[in-house]
N, C-alpha and C positions, 0 to 999 in steps of 0.2 A: 763477421769476425767476433771471436769470443773476447769479452772484456774481463778484467780482474773481478768485477762485481759478480760474474757468473759463478765464481768459486768461493765467494764470501758467504758465511752462514747468515741467514736472515731471520728476524723475529717473525712471529706468526702474522700472516696477512689478514688482519681482522676485517678489513673492508671487503676483501674477496669472500671471506667466510660469511659475512652478513648477506652479501649478494646471493651466495649459493643457498643460504637458508631461505631467503625470500623466494628464490626460484623454485625451491622444493615446495614451499607453501602455496605460492601463487604463480605457477608457470605462465598463466595468461597475461601477466604483467611484463613479459619479456618478448622481444621481437623474434622473428624466425631465425635471425643470426645469433640469438642468445644474449642480446644486450637489454638492459633494463629500459623499459619504455615509460618515461616520466609521465606522459600523457595518460597512461592507464591508471597511475596512482592518483592523478588529478581527477580523473573520472570517478574514482571510488569516493572522493571527497565531495566533488561538485561537478557534474557533467558539463555545466555551462562554462567552466574554466578553460575548456579545450576547444581550440580551433583545429578542425581536422586538416591534415596535410598529407600529401602523397608520399608513400614509402613502400618498400617491399613488405607486404603483409597480405593475409587472406581477409578480404573485405566483402561484405554483401549488405543489402538494404535491411536495416533493422537490427544490425549486430549490437550496437551500443544499448538499445532498448532491451534486447534479449538478455544482456548481462545484468542490466538493472532489475529486470524481472526475476532473475535468479537470486539476487541478494536482497530483494525486498521481503521483509518478514511477512509471514502468513498470519491472517487473523481468523483462521479456521481452527478446527480441532478434530480429533478422532474419537469416535464413540463405539464402545464394545457392543457387538451384535451377538448376544448369547444364543438366540434362536437358530442362527445359521452356523454357529461354531460346532466343531466336532471334537469331543473329548478335550475340552480346553484346559482342564486342570492337569492333563497328562502330557502336554506338549507346549513348546515355545515357538512353534511355527505360527506365522502371521499371514493372513490374506486381508489386504486393505482395499476396499472399494472406494475409489476416489481418483480425482485428477492427479496425475503423478507428480507434477511440479510442486503443487501445494503439499502433497504428502511427503515428498522428499525434504521439503523445508521443515516440516514438523518433526521429521525423524533426525534432522541434522544435529540436534543437540544431544539426544540420548544415544544415537548410534554412530556418532562421529568416530572415525578410525576403528570401527568394530567389525566391518564387513570384509571377509577374506576374498570373496569373489562376487562379481556382478556379471550376470549374463542377461543380455536383452536382445529381443528380436523386434526392432521398431518397424514402423511402416517404411516400405522400400521406396516410396514416392514414385510409384508407377503411373500416376495419373488417376488411379482408382482408389487410392488410400486416403484416409482422413489425415489431417494435421491438426494437432491441438492448438487452440487459441488461448493465449495467455493475457488477453486484454480484459481483465476483470477490474474495471474502474468503479468508483463509488456510485456512479449513476447507472451502472449496468449490473444487475443482480447476478451474483455468482450462482452457478447451477446448484451448488450444495445448500443454498438457502431456499430452494424451491422444492417442496415436498413431492410435487408431481414428477419432477426430474429424478429425484432420489428413488421413487417407486417404479417409474416406467422407463427410465434411461434417457441419456442425452443423445439427441439426434445431431450427428456431426456431418457436415458436408465434406465432400472430397476436395483434394487439392488438384485442380485441373491444370493440365499442361498449357492451356490457353491463358492462364493467369500470368501476368507479366512478372510476378514475383514467385514463380513456381519453385525454384531452387531456394530462394531466400526464405520462403515460408518454412520449408523443411529444415533448413539450417538453423533458423531461429528457434524452432521447437527443440532440436537436438542440443544446441549450444547451452541454453539455460539449464537443461536437465543434467547434462554431463558435468557442468561446472559444480553443481551441488553434489552429484553422485561421487565425484572425486573426493570430496570432503569426508565421505562415509568410509572410504577404503582404508584398510590398514596400510602401514608402510610397505608391507610385502603383498598387498592386495593386488588382484588382477581383474581386468575387465575384458569380456568377450562380447563383441557386437556382430550379429548376423546382418548381412547386407548383400545386395546384388550390384550389377553393373550400373544401375541408374545413378547411384550416389556414392559408390565406393571411393571414387577419387576425391570427392568433397569431404567424405567422412575421415579419410586419412589426414587431410590438412586440418580439419577441425580438431581431431584428437591430438595431432602434433601440438596444437596451440593449448588445448586444455590440459593434457597430461605431460607434455614435453616430448620433443622429437626423440630425445635420448632414451625415453622410456618405451619406445615401440618394441614389441616382441616379435610379432609375425603377422602376416596376412595369410591365414589358412584358407585352403581351397577345399570345398566340400562338393563332391559329385552328387548333387541332389536328385538328378533325374536318371532313371535307369534306362529308359528308351528315348530315342531321338524325338524331338519336337518337329513334326512334319508341317506345322502351321507357320514356321518361321519365315517371315517375309524377306529376310536378308539372305536366306540360303544357309545360314549358320544356325545350328541347333544349340542354344545356350543350355548346357546340361549341368552347370555348376553355380554355386554361390560362394560368398566369402565370409570368413569370420575374422574380424580385426581384433588383435589382442595387444593390450598395453598393460604395463605394470606401474604402480604408483611411484616406485623408487627403484631405478635400475641397479642400485647397489645390492639388491636382493635377487636371488634366482627366481625367475618367473615360473618355470615349468619343471616338473619332476623328471620328464623324459621317459624313455623306454628302458625297461630293465635289461641290463647287459646280459647277453648269453655267454655263459662261462664254460659250456661244454667243449669249446674249441681250445681251451687252455689245458696244457698237460706239461709233464716234465720228463721227456724221454731220455735226457742226458744227465739226470739227477743234479741239475744246477742248484746250488745252495740257496738261490734266491726264490725258488719255488716254481709254480706252474707259469708257463709262458705260451704266447702265440706269436707267430711270425708276422711282422709288419712290413709294408711296402716302403722302400726308400727312394723311389723314383721321384724326381723333382717335378715342379709345376710350371717353370718359366724357361723360355729359350735362353741361349747363351748371351745374346746381346742385352738381355734384361737382368740376368743374374750370373755373370761370368765366374764368380768365385765358387759356384757349385758345379761347374763343368770341368771335370778332371778324370783321369783314369784311376780306377779303384783296383788295388793289387793286394792279394792275400799275402801278408808278410811271412807266413809259414811255407806256403807252396810256391810263392812268386807267380801264381796265375794272375794274369791281367784280364779283368772283366770289362775293361773299357769304360765307356760312359753312355748312358741312355741319351736319346735325342733331346730330352728336356733336362738332362743333367741329374744330379743327385739332390735329395731333399736337404742335405746338410753340407756346410762348408768343410774344408779340409781339417781344420782344427777340431770341430765337433766329431767328424768321422774318426779321426785318430783316437779321440777319447773313447768312443764306442768300441773301437778295435781293442784298445788296451783293457777295457772292462769286460772283454769277451762277450759282447752283445751282438756280434755280427754272425749270421749263419752263412757259411761259404758253400756254394754248390760244388759238387765234384767235377762238373763239366764246365768248360769255358763258355759254353752257350747259355749256362744258367745265369741267374741274376741274384746277387747277394741281398739278403733281407735282414732286418733287425729283430732281436728278441724284445717282445713287449710283455713285461711281467705283470701278472694279475694283481699282486699286492702293492704295486706302485701306481695303480690307477686312482684318480682322485675320488671317484665314487662308483657306485654299481649301476649307474644309469647313463644312457647315451641320449643324444638329442632326439626329440620326437619329430616325425616327419610333418612337413607343412601340408601334406595331402591327408586329410582326416575323413573319418566317417566311412571307412571302406564297407561297401555293401549295406549302407544305411541310406535310405531314400525318403523323399517327401511322402511317398505313398505309404511308407511304414508308419509315419506319424498319423496319417489319415485313418489307416486301418486300426491302429491302436485306440484312437478316440472313438471310432465307429463301433468297435467291439464293446466299449464301455456303455455307449448310449443307444445302440441299435438304430441309429439314424445319423445323418451327416450333421454333426454339431458345430463344426468350425471349418473354415477354409484354410488349408495349408498349415496345419499345426506342425511344429518341429517334433521329430521323433525323440522320445526320451532317451534312447540309446546314444544319440548324438550329444545331447547335453551331458549325459553321464561320462562320455569319453573326455569332454572338456573339464568337467569338475574333478575327475580322477587325477588330472594333471596338476591341480593347484590346492585342493582341499584336504584337510585332516579332520579327525574326530572333533566334534563340538564347534567347528567353524560355522559362520553364518553366510548364506548365499542370498543375494538380492536380485530380483527380477522386476523392474518397474514398467515393463511392457508385457505383462504376463499372459495376455491372450487366453488360450484354453487351459493354461496351467501346467504345461509340459515340464517346467522346471520343478514344480512341486512333486509331480509324479516321479521324475527322475530321482529326486532326493529320497523319497519314500523307498524306492527300489534299491538304491545304494545302501541305505541304512539296513534294509532287510537282508541284503546279500552279505554285507560285511560286519553286521552288528555294530554299526557306528551310530553317532548321534548328531549328524549334520542337521542344521536348522535353516529354515528359509523365511524370507519376507517377499511376498508377491503383491504387486500393486497393479490394479486394473481399473480404468475409468468405467463407470456404468454406461457404456455406449449402448444405445438402443439397437436391438437385433432387427434385421430386415423382416418385416411382417410376412414376406413370401417364403421365408426360409423354413426348413424342417424344424429347426430349433425353436422358432417362434410358435409354430403350430403345435409343438410338444409342450408349450407352456413356459418357455424361457423368454423373458423380456429384455435382458441385458447380457452382454458378453461376460460381465463379472459373475452372473448367475452360473454360466457354464464353468468358469474358473473354479468356483466354490464346489459345484456339484461334481465336477471331475475328481477333484482331490478327495471329496467325501467318498466317492465310489472306490477310489484306489485304496483308501483306508479300510473300507468295509471288506474289500476283497482280501487284503493282507490279514485282517483279523480272522476272516473265515478260513483262510489257508492255515494260519497259525493254530486255530482251534482244532482243525482236522488232524494236524500233526501232533499237537501237545495239548489235549483238552484239559488236562489237570492244571495247566498254567492259569486257567480262567476260573478257578475256584478259590473262594475265601480271600485271604490276604494277598495271594499271588496275582490276583487280577490287575491290580494297579500297576504292578511292575510289568506285566505282560502288555499293557496298553501304552507303556511309556514311549513317547515320541510319535504315537499313531493318532494324530489329530492336529487341530489348528484352531486358532482364535480368529474370528472375523471382526474387523473394525470398519467403520464407515466414516468418510470425510463429511463433516457437517459444520455449520457456522459455530463460532465461539459461544460459549456460555456467558461470556462477559459482554455486556451490551456495547455496541460500537458507538464511539463518540462522534456524532455528526452535528453537534450544536453550531449554529451560526448566529451571530448577533443580528438584531433587527436594526437596520440603519435609520428607521423612523423613530427609534426610541433613544432615550438618554443613556449615558453610561451606567448610571445607578439602576435604571430599569432593566438594562441588559444583564447586570450582575444578579439581580433578583430572578430574572428568567433562567439564568444559568444555574442558580442554586436549586430552583424548582426542577429543572431538567435533570440535574445530578441526583436529586432525591428520588425522582420517578424511576431513573435507571437503576439506582441501588435497590429500590423496592422491587423492581422487575427481577433483578438478580436473586434477591433473597426469597421472593414468593414463588418464582417459577422454576428455579433451577432443580435439576436432577442431581442429587448429591454424588452418586457414583460417576456420572459423566463429568461433573465439575472436578472431582478428585483426579480422574484420569488426565484431564486437560492441565491442571495445575502441575501434576507430577511430570507429565510429558514436557511441559515448557520449563521445568526446572531440571531437565536432563535425565530423568528416570526412564528406563525402557518400558515397553508395553507388557512385559512379563513380571511386573512388580507383584509382590505379595503383601498382604495386610494382616496385621495382628492387633486386636483390641487391647489397649493398655488399661488394666483394671486399677492401677494406682491413682487414676484421675476419677474422683467421685462425682463431680458435677458437670463434666464435659465428656463427650465421646471423642477420645483421642486414639488414633491408630498409629502403629509403627509401620511405615512403608519401606520396603527394601527391594532392590532389584538385583541383588547378588554382589553389587560393587559398592553401593552407597545406600544410606538409610536416613530417614527423617521422621520425626513425629509430625502428624498433621491432624488438624481439627477444623471441620467446616460448620460448626455450630454458629448460629447467628449472634450469640453472645458468649464471650470468653469470661468465665467467672474468676473472681479474685483468687480463690484457692488454687486454680490452675496456674495463674500468673505466679503465685507465691512458690509453687513447686520448682520453678526454674531459678529461684534464688540459689539453691544448693545443688541443683542437677543441671549442669551446663555442658554435659558431654555430647548431647545430641542436638541436631538441628530441629527447628520448630517452624511449621508453616500454618498460617490461619488466614481467615478473611479479614481484611482491613476494617470492614464495617463492624466486625464483632468486637472492636476495641474502642474504648474512649482514650483520650489523650494520655491520661496517667498510666493506664495499662500498657499502652503502646510504648511509652517512654521506659517503663520498668522492664519490659521484655527486651527492648533494645539494649538497655543497660546491663541486664543479666547475661544475655546471649551474644551480643555484638552482631557479627556477620552471620551467625548461625540462625538468626531470626529473620523471617521473611513474611511480611503481611501482604497478601495477594489481593 
């Protein structure tokens, strides 16, 4: 029963608004029914505060630890690899060789809410795939701290079905990475995930938790196999895969759709409202479910009674009478005909219709294999995704200058697709590809051809695609590659390579000696700190350290540097990434005249090494610049 309160105007429900904001930021804090789970908030503060209880939720072994892994800060860094980069000054594309969870953490500051689309093709968990291990503890050396691994690749064991935690291992890998990846998406950002029958049911539930059930867009079906699989033991040839799609915020439209065909619209009766097409008015429900739409329809001018279809009409009597009065009904001459309505082109909300959930028509896995084999002249990778499939997806969501992320990049199909799209439409889409340096099987053709890691294939493929595009461009317009025009002709045709490595800042692992007094341990700590600082100053690579500091201060990896000549006694650079800028100096001593400069010049931020300052200089810089000063 309605109460009088239902008709009373209410003030803004601030509590509900705060809950919705929380849900938008942290959907994993809410239950499957949409209620705030207080235990998840407690876990974020201190996991030991929570005693697990049974409720309706998606649970598996290691879930809580996987979430902690996601939000534990990384102590690694990214190092520019100029030798393996291609035309780095002409492109903002990035290929990052490294374990993807650590890399995503490092990117989460500078690329938060900057990514328009994520496409990933993760391991399908067929029993032959590897699953990443995230158990990098202090007493277990992370692979990126081992030069041999960096050079020859990481040997990763498969996730066998005989493992009692077969599905849990896969879910733990995906959960932590998707939690961080969501932070990188724009509010209208979209993620596509390729998967097959092995884990599609688990992936849907996992994504409902990470992205929110209300942000599900579609489960696309791709007919990946052209011919039947006669090896199928069940008697069914599985010829398709899935591509799961979610949007970060469902208030935005996820997909562009298919362009509406307008040739069917015309204006044969010179209607003042313009071109129209006829639309069906037959209903969708039987009379017992929608009785108000089951009635005889009569033309008021001719009195012809057209009766009613078995499923009734699409509109109730009041709506139908309005359509008749507005002359929107097309009446057949014969009683056997069926009335239809005029649908006017200028009244449609947009020029696009929904895209079909069956995608990749006439695009098969074998096309991806042939595409790669044509580049390498040997089998370089197993089951690479066809670039045309990825292009079809990206065309639904991206616009010029958007950034696309692929953190299971494999052979680099996403990069290849984007180069092709830019070439075809003269756009400037940019990509970030992440691939762990997984060791290639020594029996494979790729290894015999000299490739040690899958990331080598990723980089080499994109290099060859760029070379082919430049070659094609030169053959058509050779004059573009002469003089000053060359830089413009190469724009976007390249990429920067970065490698995941240990931080330039020495890790603090000092432990007091229980056999010594407190005073003795204090002296030991002072000596330890002095040695670590000396190690930093004497051994660091200035360029690598600068990248790490800027990255961890939220600057993207395409920053530009400019030497500031107004500083006479220190080398000070102006670093800018197109959105923000800072002055930065990595000299081991900041001189007094540099400090004095900031007495009257307080408009820019300033970053330097803490060890380069004595107490007075540090105080003065803090006094002059306030929060704009950062001693690292």
